Structure formats: C-alpha cells, structure tokens
C-alpha positions in Angstrom: 94.1 80.1 97.2 90.8 81.7 96.2 90.7 85.2 94.8 87.7 87.4 94.2 88.5 89.9 91.6 86.2 92.9 91.3 85.9 93.2 87.5 83.0 95.7 87.5 85.3 98.4 86.0 85.8 96.4 82.8 83.8 97.7 79.9 84.1 98.4 76.2 85.7 101.7 77.1 89.5 101.7 77.0 90.3 104.0 79.9 93.3 103.2 82.1 91.7 101.3 85.0 89.6 99.1 82.7 92.6 98.3 80.6 94.6 97.5 83.7 91.9 95.2 85.1 91.2 93.4 81.8 94.8 92.7 80.9 95.6 91.6 84.4 92.9 88.9 84.5 93.6 87.7 81.0 97.3 87.3 81.7 96.6 85.7 85.1 94.4 83.2 83.4 97.2 82.2 81.1 99.8 82.0 83.9 97.9 80.4 86.7 95.8 77.3 86.5 96.1 76.3 90.2 94.3 79.1 92.1 90.6 79.8 92.0 89.3 83.1 90.7 85.9 84.6 91.0 85.2 87.6 88.7 82.3 89.8 89.9 80.9 92.0 87.2 77.8 93.0 85.2 79.6 92.5 81.9 78.3 89.4 80.3 81.3 89.2 78.0 83.3 88.0 81.1 81.0 85.1 81.5 82.2 83.7 78.2 85.8 84.5 79.2 85.5 82.5 82.4 84.0 79.6 80.6 87.3 79.0 78.9 89.2 78.4 82.2 88.3 75.7 84.7 89.6 77.8 87.6 87.6 81.0 86.7 84.0 81.7 87.7 81.7 84.5 86.7 79.5 86.0 89.4 77.0 88.6 88.1 76.9 91.8 90.1 75.1 94.9 88.8 76.0 97.1 91.8 77.6 100.3 90.6 81.1 101.3 91.5 81.5 103.9 94.2 77.9 103.5 95.3 76.3 103.1 98.7 74.9 99.8 97.6 78.3 98.3 97.1 79.1 98.8 100.8 76.4 96.2 101.5 76.5 94.0 98.4 80.3 93.4 98.1 80.7 92.3 101.8 77.7 89.9 101.3 79.4 88.4 98.3 82.7 88.0 100.1 81.0 86.4 103.1 79.3 83.9 100.8 82.3 83.1 98.7 84.8 83.1 101.6 87.9 84.0 99.5 91.4 84.3 100.8 91.8 87.6 99.0 89.6 90.3 97.5 91.2 92.5 94.9 89.7 95.7 93.7 91.5 97.2 90.7 90.0 100.6 91.4 89.8 102.8 94.5 86.2 101.5 95.0 86.3 99.1 98.0 84.1 98.0 100.9 84.8 99.8 104.1 84.2 96.5 105.9 85.7 93.4 104.4 85.6 89.8 105.8 88.9 88.8 104.1 92.3 90.2 103.1 91.8 93.1 100.7 94.0 94.6 98.0 93.2 97.9 96.4 95.0 99.1 93.3 95.5 102.9 93.5 96.8 104.3 90.2 97.3 107.8 91.5 96.0 110.4 93.9 95.1 113.0 91.3 91.6 113.4 92.9 93.3 114.8 96.0 94.6 117.7 93.9 91.8 118.1 91.3 88.9 116.3 92.9 85.9 117.6 94.8 85.3 117.4 98.6 83.7 114.0 98.3 86.7 112.5 96.4 89.1 113.8 99.0 87.0 112.6 102.0 86.7 109.1 100.3 90.5 108.8 99.8 91.2 109.8 103.4 88.6 107.4 104.7 90.0 104.5 102.7 93.5 105.4 103.8 92.5 105.1 107.4 91.0 101.6 106.7 94.2 100.4 105.1 96.4 101.5 108.1 94.4 99.6 110.7 93.0 96.5 108.8 94.2 93.6 106.7 94.2 95.8 103.6 97.1 96.3 101.2 97.6 98.6 98.2 99.1 98.0 94.8 100.5 101.2 93.2 101.6 101.4 89.5 104.8 103.4 90.1 107.4 104.3 92.8 106.2 107.9 92.5 102.6 106.8 93.3 103.8 104.7 96.2 105.6 107.6 97.7 102.6 109.8 97.2 100.2 107.3 98.8 102.4 106.8 101.8 103.0 110.5 102.3 99.5 111.8 101.5 97.5 109.1 103.2 99.9 108.2 105.9 100.0 104.5 105.0 103.0 102.5 106.1 105.3 101.8 103.1 105.3 98.0 103.9 101.6 97.9 103.0 102.1 99.4 99.5 103.6 97.4 96.6 104.6 98.6 93.2 103.5 96.6 90.1 104.1 98.4 86.9 101.5 98.4 84.1 102.3 96.4 81.0 102.1 97.3 77.3 100.0 95.0 75.2 101.9 93.2 72.5 99.5 94.4 69.8 101.0 97.9 70.2 103.8 97.6 67.7 105.2 99.5 64.7 103.3 99.2 61.4 104.9 96.9 58.8 104.1 99.0 55.8 105.5 102.5 56.0 103.8 104.8 53.6 105.8 108.0 52.9 102.7 109.7 51.5 100.7 109.3 54.7 99.2 112.2 56.6 101.7 114.0 58.8 100.4 114.6 62.3 101.3 115.0 66.0 99.3 112.9 68.4 97.7 113.5 71.9 95.9 110.7 73.7 94.1 111.4 76.9 91.0 113.3 78.1 89.9 116.8 79.0 90.8 116.6 82.7 93.0 119.4 83.9 96.0 117.2 84.8 96.3 115.9 81.2 97.1 119.5 80.1 95.2 119.5 76.8 95.1 123.3 77.1 98.8 123.3 77.1 98.9 121.0 74.0 96.6 123.4 72.1 98.8 126.4 73.1 101.9 124.6 72.0 100.4 123.6 68.7 99.3 127.2 68.1 102.9 128.3 68.6 104.4 125.6 66.5 101.9 126.2 63.6 103.3 129.8 63.3 106.5 128.3 61.8 106.6 128.9 58.0 107.4 125.3 57.2 105.1 123.7 59.8 102.6 121.4 58.0 101.6 118.8 60.6 98.1 118.5 61.9 97.1 117.6 65.4 95.1 114.5 66.3 93.4 114.6 69.7 92.1 111.2 71.0 89.7 111.0 73.9 88.2 114.5 73.8 85.1 116.1 72.2 85.5 118.4 69.3 83.4 121.1 71.0 85.7 121.1 74.0 88.7 121.8 71.8 86.8 124.5 69.9 85.8 126.2 73.2 89.4 126.2 74.5 90.8 127.6 71.3 88.3 130.5 71.5 88.6 131.0 75.2 92.4 131.1 75.2 92.5 133.5 72.2 94.4 131.0 69.9 94.5 131.4 66.1 91.1 130.2 65.0 92.7 128.8 61.8 94.3 125.9 63.7 90.8 124.4 64.2 90.8 123.1 60.7 94.0 121.2 61.3 92.9 119.6 64.6 91.0 116.3 64.4 89.3 114.8 67.4 88.4 111.1 68.1 86.2 110.1 70.9 84.7 106.7 70.0 87.3 104.2 68.8 88.3 100.6 69.0 91.7 99.4 70.1 92.6 98.5 66.6 91.8 102.1 65.4 93.8 103.5 68.3 96.8 101.4 67.4 96.6 102.6 63.7 96.5 106.2 64.9 99.6 105.6 67.1 101.5 103.8 64.3 101.0 106.6 61.7 101.9 109.5 64.0 105.1 111.4 63.5 105.3 112.5 67.1 103.5 111.9 70.4 103.0 114.9 72.7 102.1 114.3 76.3 103.0 117.2 78.6 100.9 116.0 81.5 100.9 117.9 84.8 100.5 114.7 86.8 100.4 111.0 86.1 100.3 107.9 88.3 102.0 106.0 85.4 101.7 107.4 81.9 100.7 104.4 79.7 100.0 106.4 76.5 103.7 107.4 76.4 104.8 103.7 76.4 102.1 102.7 73.9 103.4 105.4 71.5 107.0 104.1 72.0 105.9 100.5 71.4 104.4 101.7 68.1 107.7 103.3 67.0 106.7 106.9 67.7 109.1 109.5 69.2 107.7 111.0 72.4 107.9 114.4 74.0 106.4 114.4 77.5 106.5 115.9 80.9 109.4 115.9 83.4 107.0 115.6 86.3 105.6 113.0 88.7 105.9 109.3 87.6 106.8 110.1 84.0 110.6 110.2 84.2 110.5 106.8 86.1 108.5 105.3 83.2 110.0 106.7 80.1 113.6 106.8 81.2 116.0 108.2 78.6 113.7 107.1 75.7 111.7 110.4 75.5 112.4 114.1 75.6 111.1 115.4 78.9 110.1 119.1 79.3 108.5 121.4 81.8 104.9 121.0 80.8 104.2 124.7 81.4 107.0 126.0 79.2 105.0 126.2 76.0 107.5 127.9 73.7 110.2 125.5 74.6 107.9 122.6 73.9 106.9 124.1 70.5 110.6 124.6 69.6 111.3 121.0 70.7 108.6 119.7 68.5 110.0 121.5 65.5 113.5 120.1 66.2 112.3 116.5 66.5 110.2 116.7 63.3 113.1 118.2 61.3 116.0 116.1 62.6 115.8 112.5 61.3 118.8 111.3 63.3 117.2 112.5 66.5 113.9 110.9 65.5 115.5 107.6 64.7 117.4 107.6 68.0 114.2 108.3 69.9 112.3 105.6 68.1 114.9 102.9 68.8 115.2 103.9 72.4 111.4 103.9 72.8 111.0 100.5 71.3 113.6 99.1 73.8 112.1 100.9 76.7 108.6 99.6 76.0 109.8 96.0 76.0 110.6 96.5 79.7 106.9 96.7 80.6 105.0 93.5 79.8 101.7 92.1 81.2 103.4 88.8 81.8 105.7 90.5 84.3 102.9 92.5 85.9 100.7 89.4 86.3 103.6 87.3 87.7 104.5 90.0 90.2 100.8 90.3 91.1 100.5 86.5 91.7 103.6 86.5 93.8 102.1 89.2 96.0 98.8 87.4 96.3 100.8 84.4 97.7 102.8 86.6 100.1 99.7 88.4 101.4 97.8 85.2 101.8 100.6 83.8 103.9 100.9 87.0 106.0 99.3 86.6 109.4 
C-alpha cells in the first residue's frame, strides 16, 4: 500500500493540527515498515526525517494550504505518484482526487465562528465526501456527530481516531515548594477558547483576600489581554499578575505545565481538547468546560463547569487551590486518564483504517 501524506501543515509552530500531523507520521514510521509513505511538504526538516526510514520519501511542495494553486498541484502530484490513499490531516484537500482520499476534520468551529468563505468551503468539501471515494477521520465522537449532522455525511464514511498525548508530557521529578504559584491557560485568542471568560474569572477570584496566584496565558499576545481587561472593565491591577507567552518551545511549554497549580480551560467549543489532557499528563488538576467534546475526553478526571458561569468557576478555583485532598484526587485521576490516549494507539488505529479503506471497493 502506498500512502501520500500531506505534511504541509507541519512547522515549528505547535498548534493542534501540526502537532497531530507530526506525531502521527513519527509514530507510523515506528510501527509500519511495510507500506510506502510519501510526505509532501516545504519543510526541509522532514527530508531528514524521511532519510531515516527506507519506506518514507520526501517530496518538496511549496504550494500553500487552502490556496487555489493546490487544486491544481496536489492532483498532479497524486496522478504522478499513483498512491492507494491520499491523507490530508487538515481540511485542505483537492476537490478532484485521482485516488481514495482521507481528510482529518478536527472540528466544525468555523461553521459557527468563521466567515462566509469558511462556511462555503466546508459545505463544498462535505458534498464531495458524500459522492466520491472520500473518507473522514474525526478526533472525537462529538466531532463525528457534528460532521454527520452539519455536513450531511453518512456516518459510515466518518471514523473516530482520538488524539494522543506525547510521552514527554509528564510530571516534574523535583517538586519545589517555593515555586511560583499560578493558574494556567493554554490556547489562543479565538472566541471559542473563551479567554475573555478566563480573564473575568481571574478578576473575580483575585478579589478573595487570601488569593495569591498569578495567571499564565500561553498562546496569546500581551496587548490582546490588556485590551480585553480595559474593554471589559476589569480591575486594572490584575494586569501585573498576568503573564503571557507567545513564542515557546515544547520543552518550555512542558515546564510551564509542570509547575502550574491549576489548569483552567472553560472553552465554549472543542473538537477534542488536547491541552486539558496535556495538563493532566503533567500532574496538574484541571477545571474545564462541560460542553461539546470535552466531557468525552476528560471523563471524571476534571471538574467540568458551565463556561459562562464565571462566579461559579471562580469559586471552584478557590476550592481546588485550598483543598489538598481534592487536588490530589484530581491529579491522580488525571494521570490515569491521560494514559488512555497514546500516539501508538492513534497510529495503529489509523493504519488499520488505511488498510480497510484500501480494500474497500
């Protein structure tokens, strides 16, 4: 079996789709030495990666994702390579494909928060999947249900393969009691991540007389946070206790996770919710949302709340930070829950689906 894997999304940025694509091909390379893989990408680092495996080939492609050019270039590549399967780990895909095609759809958030072009693109791709040899991988049962209902795609063409947690996300060995005390948010400034809610919650919690924790915000510009504090009429004094991180390595991110006292992720919508699991894997108690895919992913290992009930969330934060027995229970449950999501399992399920789809006439 020959698989062309569209690796153009892989870059030095650590956003969700890039992390998914990179970890999937790395783990497939370890598990599968029988099938042939062709990685198309403009990232030269992947050329060196492919050189380490006899069944992996690098094919340079500088065509941007979601561009008009890719509608010509990708079909040409596929016609030349003649693969059994083409797998796009993003929603970017050729409208006309000469082979069986798999698209990984992480969520349909753009149908809610996106512009007219996003919505039109999703609808068009959905119509292609219904009538052609296209299949979809989703990252949660919630996303699968959303895809089948919103795009009208038959359920038998959508398969769930959960995302894994990398093994390097683990608790720190040396616990320093004198470390900085802080709450952690990891995400971006898109509306569904609910950073505005996080800031309002922190503003409420900080009014407690004995509240001393700072807030670390990973993935968002400092100016954005400052603007939201001013716009929403929050106490300007909290700005001094909020620290933002936009450019960071994986190792730096892991250290930030490991030293947090609490992870806060009251998202309004998630296709999966990887940061919650990463925090759990690092031994951090998690307060998150009770909506969309999140209950399916975190199980009983996190405290789930209505993401729009800010005072309740603030009170819950104070309860977790002051109750050591509760914290320890949440940490232990979180560590066990995170173990259920591995890249080995994801890659093996993906490989099994490749085989099934290849044999499907």
